[in-house]
C-alpha positions as CSV (number, residue, x, y, z in Angstrom):
1,M,62.0,-60.2,183.5
2,L,63.7,-57.0,184.7
3,R,66.8,-58.1,182.9
4,D,64.9,-58.5,179.6
5,R,63.4,-55.0,180.0
6,H,66.9,-53.6,180.7
7,R,68.2,-55.4,177.5
8,T,65.2,-54.0,175.5
9,R,65.9,-50.5,176.7
10,R,69.6,-50.8,176.1
11,R,68.9,-52.1,172.5
12,S,66.5,-49.2,171.9
13,S,69.1,-46.7,173.2
14,D,71.8,-48.3,171.0
15,E,69.6,-48.1,167.9
16,T,68.8,-44.5,168.6
17,R,72.5,-43.7,169.0
18,E,73.3,-45.5,165.7
19,E,70.6,-43.6,163.9
20,T,72.0,-40.4,165.4
21,N,75.5,-41.3,164.2
22,G,74.2,-42.0,160.8
23,E,75.0,-45.8,160.7
24,H,71.4,-46.5,159.6
25,L,71.1,-44.6,156.4
26,L,67.5,-45.3,155.4
27,V,65.2,-45.4,158.4
28,D,61.4,-45.1,158.6
29,D,60.9,-41.5,159.4
30,A,57.4,-39.9,159.5
31,N,58.9,-36.6,158.4
32,K,61.0,-38.1,155.6
33,Y,58.7,-37.2,152.7
34,K,57.8,-33.9,154.3
35,K,61.5,-32.9,154.3
36,F,61.8,-34.1,150.7
37,R,58.8,-31.9,149.6
38,T,60.2,-28.9,151.4
39,R,63.7,-29.4,149.9
40,T,62.2,-29.9,146.4
41,L,60.1,-26.6,146.6
42,S,63.2,-24.7,147.8
43,T,65.2,-26.1,144.9
44,V,62.5,-25.1,142.4
45,W,62.3,-21.4,143.5
46,M,66.1,-21.2,143.7
47,I,66.5,-22.5,140.2
48,G,63.7,-20.1,139.0
49,G,65.4,-17.1,140.6
50,F,68.8,-18.2,139.2
51,I,67.4,-18.4,135.7
52,F,65.9,-14.9,136.0
53,I,69.2,-13.4,137.1
54,L,71.0,-15.1,134.2
55,Y,68.5,-13.5,131.9
56,L,69.4,-10.1,133.3
57,G,73.0,-10.5,132.5
58,H,76.6,-10.4,133.7
59,L,76.3,-7.4,136.0
60,F,73.3,-8.9,137.9
61,I,75.1,-12.2,138.2
62,W,78.0,-10.4,139.8
63,G,75.5,-8.7,142.2
64,M,74.2,-12.1,143.1
65,I,77.7,-13.4,143.9
66,V,78.3,-10.3,146.1
67,V,75.0,-11.1,148.1
68,I,76.0,-14.7,148.4
69,Q,79.4,-13.6,149.7
70,I,77.9,-11.4,152.4
71,L,75.5,-14.1,153.5
72,M,78.3,-16.7,153.7
73,A,80.5,-14.4,155.7
74,K,77.6,-13.6,158.1
75,E,77.0,-17.3,158.7
76,L,80.7,-18.0,159.2
77,F,81.3,-15.0,161.5
78,A,78.4,-16.1,163.7
79,L,79.7,-19.6,163.9
80,A,82.6,-18.9,166.2
81,A,81.4,-15.7,167.8
82,R,80.6,-15.6,171.5
83,A,77.9,-13.0,172.4
84,Q,79.2,-12.5,175.9
85,R,82.7,-11.7,174.7
86,E,81.4,-9.5,171.8
87,K,79.6,-7.3,174.3
88,Q,82.9,-6.7,176.1
89,L,84.6,-5.7,172.8
90,P,82.5,-2.9,171.2
91,G,83.3,-2.5,167.5
92,F,85.1,-5.8,167.2
93,R,82.5,-7.3,164.8
94,L,82.7,-4.1,162.7
95,L,86.4,-4.7,162.4
96,N,85.7,-8.1,160.8
97,W,83.5,-6.5,158.2
98,H,86.2,-3.9,157.5
99,F,88.6,-6.8,156.5
100,F,85.8,-8.3,154.5
101,F,85.1,-5.2,152.4
102,T,88.9,-4.6,152.1
103,A,89.2,-8.1,150.5
104,M,86.2,-7.3,148.3
105,V,87.8,-4.0,147.0
106,Y,91.0,-5.8,146.3
107,V,89.5,-8.8,144.5
108,Y,87.1,-7.0,142.3
109,G,89.4,-4.2,141.6
110,R,92.0,-6.7,140.3
111,F,89.6,-8.9,138.3
112,L,87.3,-6.2,136.8
113,S,89.7,-3.3,136.2
114,K,89.6,-4.0,132.5
115,Q,85.8,-3.9,132.3
116,L,85.9,-0.7,134.4
117,V,88.3,1.0,132.1
118,N,86.2,0.1,129.1
119,S,83.1,1.4,130.7
120,I,84.4,4.8,131.7
121,S,86.7,5.4,128.7
122,S,84.1,7.5,126.9
123,D,83.4,9.8,129.8
124,R,86.2,12.2,130.7
125,I,84.9,13.0,134.2
126,L,84.6,9.4,135.2
127,T,88.0,8.6,133.7
128,Q,89.6,11.3,135.8
129,L,87.7,10.1,138.8
130,F,88.6,6.4,138.5
131,S,92.1,6.7,136.9
132,G,93.7,7.3,140.4
133,Y,91.8,4.3,141.8
134,I,93.0,2.1,139.0
135,K,96.5,3.3,139.2
136,Y,96.9,3.1,143.0
137,H,94.6,0.1,143.5
138,M,97.2,-1.9,145.3
139,L,98.2,1.0,147.6
140,I,94.6,1.7,148.5
141,C,93.9,-1.9,149.4
142,Y,97.1,-2.2,151.4
143,S,96.3,1.0,153.3
144,M,92.8,-0.3,154.1
145,Y,94.3,-3.5,155.5
146,I,96.9,-1.6,157.6
147,I,94.1,0.5,159.0
148,G,92.3,-2.7,160.0
149,F,95.5,-4.2,161.4
150,V,96.2,-1.1,163.6
151,W,92.6,-1.0,164.6
152,F,92.9,-4.6,165.8
153,I,96.0,-3.9,167.9
154,L,94.3,-1.0,169.5
155,T,91.2,-3.0,170.5
156,L,93.2,-5.7,172.3
157,R,91.9,-6.1,175.9
158,K,93.4,-7.9,178.8
159,R,91.9,-11.4,179.5
160,S,90.5,-11.4,175.9
161,Y,93.8,-11.9,174.0
162,H,93.2,-15.6,173.2
163,Y,89.6,-14.9,171.9
164,Q,90.6,-11.8,169.9
165,F,93.6,-13.5,168.1
166,G,91.4,-16.5,167.5
167,Q,88.8,-14.3,165.8
168,F,91.5,-12.5,163.9
169,A,92.7,-15.9,162.4
170,W,89.1,-17.0,161.9
171,T,88.3,-13.8,159.9
172,H,91.2,-14.4,157.6
173,M,90.2,-18.0,157.0
174,I,86.7,-16.8,156.1
175,L,88.2,-14.3,153.6
176,F,90.2,-17.1,152.0
177,V,87.2,-19.5,151.8
178,V,84.7,-16.9,150.6
179,F,86.8,-14.9,148.2
180,T,88.8,-17.7,146.7
181,Q,85.8,-19.2,145.0
182,S,83.9,-16.0,144.4
183,A,86.8,-14.2,142.8
184,F,87.4,-16.9,140.3
185,T,83.6,-17.2,139.7
186,V,83.4,-13.5,138.7
187,A,86.4,-13.9,136.4
188,N,84.6,-16.8,134.7
189,I,81.4,-14.8,134.3
190,F,83.0,-12.0,132.3
191,E,84.9,-14.5,130.1
192,G,81.4,-15.8,129.1
193,I,78.5,-16.8,131.2
194,I,78.8,-20.4,130.0
195,W,82.1,-20.8,131.9
196,F,80.2,-19.9,135.1
197,L,76.8,-21.4,134.3
198,L,78.0,-24.8,133.0
199,P,80.2,-25.8,136.1
200,A,77.6,-24.3,138.5
201,S,74.8,-26.2,136.9
202,L,76.8,-29.5,137.0
203,I,77.3,-29.1,140.7
204,V,73.5,-28.6,141.2
205,I,72.7,-31.5,138.9
206,N,75.2,-33.7,140.8
207,D,73.8,-32.7,144.1
208,I,70.2,-33.3,143.1
209,A,71.0,-36.6,141.4
210,A,73.0,-37.9,144.4
211,Y,70.1,-37.0,146.7
212,I,67.5,-38.7,144.5
213,C,69.6,-41.8,143.8
214,G,70.6,-42.1,147.5
215,F,67.0,-41.4,148.6
216,F,65.5,-44.3,146.6
217,F,68.4,-46.7,146.1
218,G,71.0,-45.8,148.8
219,R,72.2,-48.8,150.8
220,T,76.0,-48.7,151.1
221,P,77.6,-45.9,153.1
222,L,80.1,-43.8,151.2
223,I,82.0,-41.8,153.8
224,K,81.7,-41.5,157.6
225,L,81.8,-37.7,157.5
226,S,78.5,-37.6,155.5
227,P,76.5,-40.6,156.8
228,K,73.6,-39.9,154.4
229,K,75.9,-40.2,151.3
230,T,75.9,-43.6,149.6
231,W,77.8,-45.3,146.9
232,E,74.6,-45.8,144.9
233,G,74.0,-42.0,145.1
234,F,77.6,-41.2,144.2
235,I,77.8,-43.5,141.2
236,G,74.3,-42.6,139.9
237,A,75.0,-38.9,140.2
238,S,78.3,-39.3,138.4
239,I,76.7,-40.9,135.4
240,V,73.9,-38.3,135.3
241,T,76.4,-35.4,135.7
242,V,78.7,-36.5,132.9
243,V,75.8,-37.1,130.4
244,S,74.3,-33.8,131.4
245,A,77.6,-32.0,130.9
246,S,77.7,-32.9,127.2
247,L,74.0,-32.1,126.6
248,L,74.2,-28.7,128.4
249,A,77.4,-27.7,126.6
250,N,75.7,-28.4,123.3
251,L,72.7,-26.4,124.3
252,M,74.5,-23.4,125.9
253,G,77.2,-23.3,123.3
254,R,74.7,-22.2,120.7
255,S,73.7,-18.9,122.5
256,L,75.8,-15.8,122.0
257,W,74.4,-14.4,125.2
258,L,76.1,-17.2,127.1
259,T,79.3,-17.6,125.1
260,C,80.4,-14.0,124.3
261,P,82.7,-12.3,126.8
262,R,81.6,-9.1,128.4
263,K,84.3,-6.4,127.9
264,D,82.7,-3.7,130.0
265,L,80.2,-3.3,132.8
266,S,77.2,-2.6,130.6
267,I,73.9,-4.7,130.4
268,G,73.2,-4.4,126.7
269,P,73.1,-7.1,124.1
270,L,76.2,-9.0,123.0
271,Y,77.6,-9.8,119.6
272,C,80.8,-11.6,118.9
273,D,82.5,-14.3,116.8
274,P,81.8,-17.4,119.0
275,G,85.1,-19.0,118.0
276,P,85.9,-22.5,116.9
277,L,84.8,-24.0,120.2
278,F,81.2,-23.1,119.6
279,K,81.0,-23.9,115.8
280,P,79.5,-27.4,115.2
281,K,81.5,-30.0,113.5
282,T,80.0,-32.8,111.5
283,Y,81.2,-36.4,112.1
284,E,80.1,-39.4,110.0
285,L,79.0,-42.5,111.8
286,P,79.2,-46.2,110.8
287,S,76.5,-47.4,108.5
288,W,74.8,-49.6,111.2
289,F,73.8,-46.4,113.2
290,P,70.2,-45.2,112.7
291,F,71.6,-41.9,111.4
292,R,74.7,-41.3,109.3
293,E,76.2,-38.1,110.8
294,V,76.1,-36.1,114.0
295,N,76.9,-32.4,114.8
296,I,79.0,-31.9,117.9
297,L,80.4,-28.7,119.4
298,P,84.1,-29.0,120.3
299,V,83.3,-27.4,123.7
300,Q,81.5,-30.7,124.6
301,S,84.8,-32.5,125.0
302,H,85.8,-29.9,127.6
303,A,82.4,-30.2,129.2
304,L,83.1,-33.9,129.9
305,V,86.2,-32.9,131.9
306,Y,84.0,-30.5,133.9
307,G,81.4,-33.2,134.4
308,L,84.0,-35.7,135.7
309,F,85.5,-33.1,138.1
310,A,82.0,-32.1,139.3
311,S,81.0,-35.7,140.1
312,V,84.3,-37.1,141.4
313,I,86.3,-34.3,143.0
314,A,83.9,-31.5,143.8
315,P,81.8,-33.6,146.3
316,F,84.9,-33.6,148.6
317,G,84.2,-29.9,149.2
318,G,80.9,-31.1,150.7
319,F,82.7,-33.7,152.7
320,F,85.1,-31.0,154.0
321,A,82.1,-28.9,155.0
322,S,80.5,-31.9,156.8
323,G,83.7,-32.5,158.8
324,F,83.8,-28.8,159.6
325,K,80.2,-28.8,160.9
326,R,81.0,-31.9,163.0
327,A,83.9,-30.1,164.5
328,F,81.5,-27.3,165.6
329,R,78.7,-29.8,166.4
330,I,76.1,-28.2,164.2
331,K,73.8,-29.6,161.6
332,D,73.8,-26.7,159.1
333,F,75.7,-23.4,158.8
334,G,72.4,-21.6,158.9
335,D,68.7,-21.8,158.0
336,S,68.4,-19.3,155.1
337,I,67.1,-21.9,152.7
338,P,64.3,-24.2,153.9
339,G,65.3,-27.9,153.6
340,H,68.9,-27.0,152.6
341,G,70.3,-25.2,155.5
342,G,72.4,-22.0,155.0
343,I,74.0,-20.4,152.0
344,T,77.3,-21.9,152.9
345,D,75.8,-25.4,152.8
346,R,74.9,-24.9,149.2
347,M,78.2,-23.4,148.2
348,D,80.7,-26.0,149.6
349,C,81.1,-27.9,146.3
350,Q,80.8,-24.7,144.2
351,M,84.0,-23.3,145.9
352,V,86.1,-26.2,144.7
353,M,84.4,-26.2,141.2
354,A,84.9,-22.4,140.7
355,V,88.7,-22.6,141.2
356,F,89.0,-25.6,138.9
357,S,86.9,-23.9,136.2
358,Y,89.0,-20.8,136.1
359,I,92.3,-22.8,136.1
360,Y,91.1,-25.2,133.4
361,Y,89.8,-22.3,131.2
362,Q,93.0,-20.4,131.5
363,S,95.2,-23.5,130.9
364,F,93.3,-25.2,128.0
365,I,90.6,-22.9,126.6
366,A,91.6,-19.2,126.8
367,P,93.2,-17.9,123.6
368,L,97.0,-17.2,124.0
369,N,97.3,-14.4,121.5
370,V,97.4,-10.8,122.9
371,T,95.6,-8.2,120.8
372,V,96.7,-4.6,120.3
373,D,93.6,-3.5,122.2
374,E,94.6,-5.6,125.2
375,M,98.2,-4.2,125.1
376,M,96.9,-0.6,125.0
377,D,94.4,-1.4,127.8
378,Q,97.3,-2.7,130.0
379,I,99.2,0.6,129.4
380,L,96.3,3.1,129.7
381,R,94.8,1.6,132.9
382,T,97.8,2.8,134.9
383,L,98.2,6.3,133.2
384,S,96.5,9.5,134.2
385,V,94.7,11.6,131.7
386,E,97.7,13.9,131.3
387,Q,100.0,11.0,130.8
388,Q,97.6,9.5,128.2
389,M,97.7,12.8,126.3
390,E,101.5,12.9,126.4
391,L,101.6,9.3,125.1
392,Y,99.2,10.3,122.3
393,R,101.4,13.3,121.3
394,E,104.6,11.1,121.3
395,L,103.0,8.4,119.2
396,G,101.9,11.1,116.7
397,K,105.5,12.3,116.4
398,V,106.8,8.8,115.9
399,L,104.2,8.0,113.2
400,L,104.8,11.4,111.5
């Protein structure tokens, strides 16, 4: 009898261990539907806030990206920090943020210099104020980094070398992870909100569809790094994402607000020639179809590629994050979003998608022709006001 009790306890312990390791994907959990409701409510208010920011425009979307960057960096800095060591190294955490804002100045100065020039070109005082920054941008950023580097060397303390150099490497990894995706995201925004909104929406749709399909139909484990992921959820989400990509591209491609690039840092209305990608083409269908013709935007073919990448490759960003969390033995990067974890937990796949979106746009979509305005912009952004006036006079002599 004692042996039977021992076996029963051991079996119960083994089942608990298996559930903890994720081998049983669908278990009867009293809090299952409560978590589902919390996650759903959080998703609704996030989508609502996101739509409101989109309505406000490019500059506010950029502001949202900056806030997300700061929150992600905060979560990742805290992940490897040790409070006891930090108390012995006053100012060391401030040094990490110095490197963070140095990276921010470099990235945004490089990607948004054109918009900055166009915004201040009509104001002589602002032009004089920012012309030096634009011209010496690289030198300014390098000087900021060197200051941080010297600061780090001066803060080295005996018996803390290993921790400090580990934190130094950790900080640079965070800068790479955070600014790689966000820099390309901002570049996509100013090329046209659609090139940011479409890929970002596909990641959200894929995540929601995978969760719902896995929640109701999931049976077969997909990958050990994410024990809750199932093949049923993965396949169902892929189908939903690809179909949604075409439908969303057709819907978004008809809005000038979403398709026109923003040439400056203003928040006013946009007017532009949408280009051939956003002009519908009519295709005749076979006679046995219920309707004879269909109007399709050429951008929908590119959207299918985005949908495939979002459903097949981008989820590996989530798997990477899962492995990362397992290495640190944590469930989530933070608790900023009820039911979802931290900001970093929501941005893992977005990081992979943002880089792909930028590279794909520049490789297959962006126009290759260089206009006179763009050539002059490249010249004038590196010249002082006096040099611009001298160029103006010399051009006048040549034309005369």
